[in-house]
Every structure is written in C-alpha cells, then in structure tokens.
C-alpha positions in Angstrom: -62.0 -25.6 27.4 -59.9 -22.7 25.9 -59.4 -19.5 27.4 -62.4 -17.1 26.1 -61.3 -14.2 23.9 -60.7 -10.9 25.7 -62.3 -8.1 24.6 -60.0 -5.1 24.4 -61.4 -2.3 26.4 -60.6 -0.3 29.4 -60.7 -2.2 32.4 -63.2 -0.4 35.2 -62.0 -2.3 38.1 -58.9 -0.6 39.2 -57.6 -3.6 41.2 -57.8 -5.4 37.9 -56.7 -2.8 35.9 -53.4 -2.4 38.3 -52.8 -6.3 37.9 -53.6 -6.6 34.2 -51.0 -3.4 33.5 -48.1 -5.4 35.7 -48.3 -8.5 33.8 -48.7 -7.1 30.2 -45.8 -4.5 31.3 -43.4 -7.3 32.1 -44.3 -9.4 29.2 -43.8 -6.6 26.8 -40.3 -5.5 28.4 -39.6 -9.5 28.1 -40.6 -9.5 24.6 -38.5 -6.4 24.0 -35.3 -7.8 25.3 -35.8 -11.0 23.3 -36.2 -9.4 20.1 -33.1 -7.1 20.7 -31.1 -10.1 21.6 -32.3 -12.6 19.2 -32.3 -10.4 16.1 -29.7 -8.0 16.9 -32.1 -4.9 16.9 -31.8 -1.6 18.6 -35.0 -1.5 20.7 -36.4 1.2 23.0 -39.6 1.0 25.0 -40.9 3.6 27.3 -44.1 3.2 29.3 -45.9 5.6 31.3 -48.8 4.2 33.9 -52.0 5.9 34.4 -50.2 7.5 37.6 -47.5 8.8 35.3 -44.5 6.5 36.6 -42.1 5.4 33.5 -41.0 2.0 33.1 -38.6 1.7 30.2 -36.1 -0.7 28.3 -33.4 0.1 25.7 -30.9 -2.6 24.1 -28.3 0.0 24.0 -29.6 3.4 25.7 -32.6 5.2 25.5 -30.8 8.4 24.3 -29.2 7.0 21.5 -32.6 5.2 20.4 -34.3 8.6 20.8 -31.8 10.4 18.4 -31.9 7.6 15.9 -35.5 7.7 15.7 -35.6 11.7 15.3 -33.1 11.0 12.8 -34.5 8.6 10.8 -37.9 10.5 11.1 -36.5 13.6 9.7 -34.9 11.7 6.7 -38.3 10.0 5.8 -39.7 13.4 5.9 -37.1 14.9 3.6 -37.2 12.2 1.3 -40.6 13.0 0.5 -39.5 16.6 -0.9 -37.6 16.4 -3.8 -35.7 19.7 -3.4 -34.7 18.3 0.4 -33.8 14.9 -1.3 -31.3 16.8 -3.6 -29.7 18.8 -0.7 -29.4 15.4 1.1 -27.2 13.8 -1.6 -25.5 16.9 -2.2 -24.3 16.9 1.7 -23.3 13.1 1.3 -21.3 14.0 -1.6 -19.5 17.0 -0.2 -18.6 14.6 3.0 -17.6 11.9 1.1 -15.2 14.3 -1.1 -13.8 15.7 2.2 -13.2 12.0 3.8 -11.5 11.1 0.4 -9.1 14.2 0.6 -8.4 13.4 4.1 -7.3 10.0 3.3 -5.1 11.4 0.5 -3.7 13.8 2.6 -2.9 11.1 5.3 -1.5 8.8 3.0 1.1 11.4 1.6 2.0 12.1 5.0 2.9 8.5 5.9 4.9 8.5 2.7 6.8 11.3 4.2 5.6 14.1 2.1 3.9 17.5 3.0 5.1 17.5 6.5 6.2 20.9 6.9 2.6 22.2 8.2 2.5 19.4 11.0 3.0 20.3 14.6 5.2 18.2 16.9 2.4 16.7 18.5 0.9 15.5 14.8 4.4 14.4 14.0 4.8 12.4 17.2 1.3 10.8 16.3 2.3 10.0 12.8 5.6 8.2 14.2 3.2 6.1 16.1 1.2 5.1 13.4 4.2 4.1 11.3 5.6 1.9 14.1 2.2 0.3 14.8 1.9 -0.4 10.9 5.8 -1.9 10.8 5.0 -4.2 14.0 1.9 -5.3 12.0 4.0 -5.9 8.9 6.8 -7.7 10.6 4.3 -10.0 12.6 2.4 -10.7 9.4 6.1 -11.6 7.9 6.9 -13.9 10.6 3.8 -15.8 10.2 4.3 -16.4 6.7 8.2 -17.4 7.5 6.7 -19.8 10.2 4.2 -21.2 7.9 6.9 -21.8 5.2 9.0 -23.8 7.8 6.4 -25.9 8.9 5.8 -26.9 5.1 9.3 -27.4 4.6 9.7 -29.4 7.7 6.7 -31.7 6.7 8.4 -32.3 3.1 11.7 -33.5 4.8 9.7 -35.6 6.9 7.9 -37.1 4.2 11.4 -37.8 2.0 12.6 -39.3 5.2 10.0 -41.7 5.6 10.4 -42.4 1.7 14.0 -43.1 2.4 13.3 -45.5 5.2 10.9 -47.2 2.8 13.7 -47.4 -0.1 16.1 -48.6 2.9 13.9 -51.4 3.4 13.5 -52.5 0.1 17.3 -52.4 -0.5 18.6 -54.2 2.4 15.5 -56.6 3.3 15.5 -57.9 6.7 18.4 -55.7 7.5 17.9 -53.4 10.5 17.1 -50.0 8.9 19.2 -47.9 11.1 22.0 -50.5 11.0 21.7 -49.8 7.2 21.8 -46.2 7.5 24.7 -46.4 9.8 26.8 -48.6 7.5 26.8 -47.3 3.7 27.9 -49.0 1.0 31.6 -49.0 0.5 33.3 -48.0 -2.9 37.3 -48.0 -2.4 37.0 -48.2 1.3 34.8 -45.1 1.4 31.2 -44.9 2.0 29.0 -43.4 -0.8 27.5 -40.9 1.4 30.9 -39.9 3.0 32.1 -36.5 1.6 29.6 -37.0 -1.3 30.1 -33.4 -2.4 34.0 -33.1 -1.7 36.7 -33.7 -4.5 37.6 -37.5 -5.4 40.9 -38.3 -4.5 42.4 -41.3 -6.2 45.4 -43.2 -5.0 47.2 -45.6 -7.0 48.2 -48.6 -5.0 52.1 -49.7 -5.5 53.0 -52.8 -7.2 54.0 -55.5 -4.6 57.5 -56.6 -5.4 57.6 -60.1 -6.3 60.4 -62.4 -5.2 62.4 -62.9 -8.5 66.0 -63.9 -6.7 65.4 -67.5 -7.1 64.8 -67.2 -10.7 67.6 -64.9 -11.5 69.7 -67.5 -9.3 68.3 -70.1 -11.7 69.3 -68.0 -14.9 72.6 -67.8 -13.4 73.3 -71.2 -12.6 72.0 -72.1 -15.8 74.2 -70.1 -17.7 77.2 -71.2 -15.6 76.6 -74.6 -16.6 76.0 -73.8 -20.2 79.6 -72.4 -20.1 81.2 -75.2 -18.3 79.8 -77.6 -21.2 
C-alpha cells in the first residue's frame, strides 16, 4: 500500500505542525544546497517559522543574493518601459566607451607614451606591470625552446637508431659497437676521422732497387768485349 495523498492545508495540531515544519525545512535546505552544487547556481533561501525564527541558506552570501535579486528585478521592470530601456542601453554604451578609453590609455603608457601626468606611485605600478609581462614572455620563450630541444633530441635519437640498423646491414654479424669503433680505412685514415678537414695527400718515395749487380754485369761484359 502506497502512502495516501496529503491534503495541502494548515495542520491544526501544533505538535504535528512543528514536526512537519522541521522535516520539510531540512529537506528544502538540503535540496537548495544540492541545486547550487550540481547546477552551479546561486541560491538563496530564507524561512521564517510561525514563531518568527529565521532559517536561511545561501550558496555565496545572502547579501549578494539579495542584491542580485533586486538588480534583476529592477532591470526586468525597466525593460518593460521603452524609455527606460533606451536609457539602460545608453548607460551601457557609455560604460563600454569609458572602458575602451582606459584600455587605450593604458596601452600607450605601457609603450612609454603619455607618462607626464603620472605620479611616482603610478610609474612604480606601471614598472611592476611591465616586469610581470616580461617574466611571462621569458617563461613562454623558455617553454618553446624546451619543446624544440625535446623535438630535436627525438630526431637525433631516431637518426642514431637508423644508423645502427644501417651498420647491422653493412657489417652483418659484426658487433655494431666494434664496427662503430673501427670505421672503414682509406689510405690509412678512417672515413669518419677529420671528415671536414682538408685532405692531405702524401706521395710515397720510390724504393731504391738494387741495380749494382746489373751494373757490374754490364761492366764485366763490356770488359770482356774489349778483350775479344
């Protein structure tokens, strides 16, 4: 059997009325808190008991909620009147123009212009702003350089792995480390040794051959020929 439908009317019994008030008050405040957390809403609830006791809940502060409520109510009332709506937009436009003017003036001052009307305190604040901006720029620059270095390091490692694979194909079963330590020799020099330096060619001296026996033989033959 489900619960019967409760007739919404004032409870005559004071004890029952107080119990119901306590239960429903706690439930209402709990639901208001859940609504503020789940939906990121600004909620303000005020409850006065029959004895005049106050119970309230505000997701931010009750004063802020009341001020926001009064402002929204006033704007809603003004939008109903065309003349009031025009005045509201005029105030909004004037406020935006003032903000734009302030931003332009601040930009010129940060560029070192129109500083004559500034006091020492204003100049000090401007200097602090510039120092903060400079630190942010340097930090950003350092992060970019670090990322580029990481990218180049990965490329170098990739090239090194490709060189290792190429060495394995060239030297076969030879130890790659041994191959890397023993480069191919050309004229007694490694191909990797001073590859960017000038090439020095050295002509080898011809070896002196022993022509003395042949010379003696010639002399002997010539002597014999004379004797004959």
